[in-house]
C-alpha positions as semicolon CSV with decimal commas, in nm:
position;residue;x (nm);y (nm);z (nm)
1;M;0,000;0,000;0,000
2;T;0,141;0,332;-0,104
3;L;0,112;0,660;0,079
4;T;-0,146;0,784;-0,176
5;D;-0,360;0,472;-0,125
6;A;-0,349;0,516;0,253
7;K;-0,449;0,883;0,219
8;T;-0,744;0,793;-0,007
9;F;-0,855;0,519;0,233
10;L;-0,842;0,758;0,532
11;E;-1,039;1,027;0,342
12;I;-1,312;0,776;0,254
13;A;-1,322;0,654;0,616
14;A;-1,352;1,015;0,740
15;I;-1,642;1,087;0,501
16;I;-1,823;0,768;0,609
17;A;-1,766;0,854;0,978
18;A;-1,904;1,208;0,923
19;L;-2,213;1,068;0,745
20;L;-2,271;0,818;1,026
21;F;-2,235;1,097;1,284
22;F;-2,496;1,319;1,115
23;L;-2,727;1,021;1,059
24;Y;-2,703;0,940;1,431
25;K;-2,776;1,304;1,525
26;L;-3,077;1,306;1,293
27;V;-3,218;0,984;1,441
28;A;-3,143;1,097;1,800
29;G;-3,353;1,413;1,761
30;W;-3,099;1,675;1,657
31;M;-3,338;1,815;1,396
32;L;-3,643;1,822;1,622
33;P;-3,769;2,161;1,734
34;N;-3,676;2,221;2,097
35;L;-3,926;2,404;2,312
36;K;-3,948;2,457;2,688
37;L;-4,301;2,454;2,830
38;S;-4,391;2,566;3,183
39;L;-4,711;2,642;3,374
40;D;-4,805;2,896;3,638
41;L;-5,143;2,859;3,815
42;P;-5,236;3,153;4,040
43;R;-5,571;3,094;4,211
44;Q;-5,788;3,308;4,436
45;L;-6,135;3,314;4,586
46;A;-6,393;3,447;4,340
47;E;-6,552;3,747;4,512
48;G;-6,928;3,749;4,457
49;R;-6,930;3,391;4,327
50;P;-6,979;3,169;4,629
51;G;-6,838;2,819;4,597
52;N;-6,596;2,916;4,317
53;D;-6,234;3,018;4,274
54;W;-6,071;3,203;3,985
55;L;-5,795;2,992;3,831
56;V;-5,553;3,163;3,595
57;I;-5,375;2,919;3,366
58;K;-5,056;3,066;3,225
59;V;-4,834;2,868;2,989
60;M;-4,490;2,997;2,900
61;L;-4,315;2,877;2,584
62;E;-3,942;2,930;2,546
63;K;-3,784;2,838;2,215
64;G;-3,446;2,670;2,213
65;S;-3,166;2,738;1,966
66;I;-3,260;2,494;1,687
67;D;-3,475;2,637;1,405
68;G;-3,805;2,819;1,451
69;T;-4,133;2,661;1,559
70;R;-4,484;2,714;1,421
71;I;-4,745;2,696;1,698
72;H;-5,060;2,526;1,570
73;L;-5,253;2,460;1,891
74;V;-5,238;2,544;2,262
75;Q;-5,495;2,365;2,477
76;F;-5,560;2,320;2,850
77;R;-5,757;2,059;3,039
78;V;-5,870;2,122;3,396
79;S;-5,998;1,823;3,594
80;P;-6,048;1,745;3,963
81;V;-5,771;1,552;4,136
82;E;-6,022;1,369;4,353
83;G;-6,366;1,250;4,246
84;T;-6,598;1,550;4,264
85;S;-6,905;1,671;4,084
86;F;-6,739;1,897;3,828
87;N;-6,671;1,777;3,477
88;P;-6,328;1,835;3,322
89;L;-6,294;2,160;3,125
90;T;-6,112;2,175;2,792
91;I;-5,995;2,523;2,692
92;T;-5,848;2,597;2,349
93;V;-5,638;2,913;2,326
94;H;-5,762;3,082;2,010
95;R;-5,500;3,355;2,042
96;A;-5,239;3,105;1,924
97;K;-5,309;3,214;1,565
98;R;-5,195;3,525;1,382
99;L;-5,414;3,836;1,381
100;Q;-5,515;3,995;1,054
101;V;-5,283;4,293;1,009
102;S;-5,179;4,554;0,756
103;R;-4,891;4,800;0,766
104;D;-5,083;5,049;0,979
105;S;-5,353;4,852;1,163
106;V;-5,434;4,538;1,356
107;S;-5,778;4,383;1,330
108;W;-5,850;4,277;1,690
109;E;-6,216;4,201;1,621
110;S;-6,172;3,981;1,314
111;P;-6,129;3,610;1,366
112;P;-5,763;3,509;1,367
113;A;-5,608;3,406;1,039
114;L;-5,552;3,036;0,987
115;H;-5,176;3,083;0,984
116;P;-4,991;2,963;1,294
117;L;-4,768;3,185;1,504
118;N;-4,394;3,153;1,454
119;L;-4,157;3,133;1,748
120;A;-3,799;3,215;1,651
121;P;-3,494;3,063;1,825
122;G;-3,441;3,220;2,168
123;D;-3,786;3,385;2,178
124;C;-4,053;3,344;2,446
125;M;-4,431;3,347;2,423
126;E;-4,698;3,335;2,693
127;F;-5,069;3,251;2,683
128;S;-5,320;3,284;2,968
129;E;-5,678;3,175;3,026
130;L;-5,916;3,231;3,315
131;C;-6,170;2,981;3,443
132;L;-6,392;2,917;3,744
133;V;-6,332;2,603;3,949
134;P;-6,512;2,482;4,262
135;T;-6,374;2,613;4,590
136;G;-6,191;2,356;4,800
137;V;-6,110;2,125;4,507
138;A;-5,754;2,048;4,401
139;C;-5,736;2,064;4,020
140;L;-5,504;1,895;3,774
141;V;-5,416;2,131;3,490
142;E;-5,268;1,980;3,176
143;A;-5,135;2,178;2,882
144;V;-5,050;2,059;2,534
145;V;-4,877;2,254;2,258
146;V;-4,882;2,118;1,902
147;A;-4,621;2,260;1,666
148;D;-4,382;2,185;1,384
149;R;-4,061;2,331;1,247
150;A;-4,099;2,675;1,092
151;Y;-3,815;2,677;0,843
152;V;-3,610;2,366;0,767
153;R;-3,833;2,062;0,754
154;V;-3,694;1,713;0,729
155;T;-4,047;1,578;0,771
156;R;-4,389;1,741;0,805
157;A;-4,456;1,560;1,132
158;L;-4,620;1,753;1,413
159;A;-4,456;1,753;1,753
160;Q;-4,627;1,796;2,088
161;W;-4,515;1,919;2,425
162;R;-4,708;1,850;2,743
163;A;-4,695;1,985;3,094
164;S;-4,913;1,932;3,399
165;A;-4,942;2,089;3,742
166;I;-5,172;2,073;4,045
167;S;-5,362;2,381;4,159
168;L;-5,444;2,366;4,529
169;P;-5,736;2,565;4,673
170;P;-5,633;2,901;4,818
171;Q;-5,598;2,907;5,193
172;E;-5,864;3,109;5,368
173;R;-5,740;3,441;5,491
174;T;-5,770;3,480;5,864
175;E;-5,681;3,777;6,077
176;P;-5,374;3,719;6,291
177;N;-5,448;3,673;6,660
178;K;-5,434;4,004;6,837
179;Q;-5,278;3,987;7,177
180;S;-5,404;4,225;7,443
181;D;-5,164;4,395;7,678
């Protein structure tokens, strides 16, 4: 084997190794859109609505560094942790679609366009909904986000991210004990 043959062999081996590396990264999820999903669930007694609490469901989306993401659907499900009389609620966030806009106006009243929102690498987005839940009931809140890649698409497959959290009933406010002198 000459020096030229050895060089050619090593170049071919290096190309094959590089192809295998990128194939592994592709199969392992390197090209999947990365998105961080978190929930915040502030809850308080609903003044003037006996037996109910206001539950704010806030989902925060934080885009990772790989490609952009197109948000197709954001949905929440609120259900009791223990068996109670309230039926699970399913809430679809309709603000997860683009508004109809022109250069100098935004149409807030028109139904959203059918185009999904784009989330660029490093960007954050937040959606909130408000619902009434029975007082004294711990609630399981589940969130699902359905999206796909915004720019480079290896496949057209949709991805989903899920998060869940428990909302405990607010503690009743009591006046601190006053001590007399």
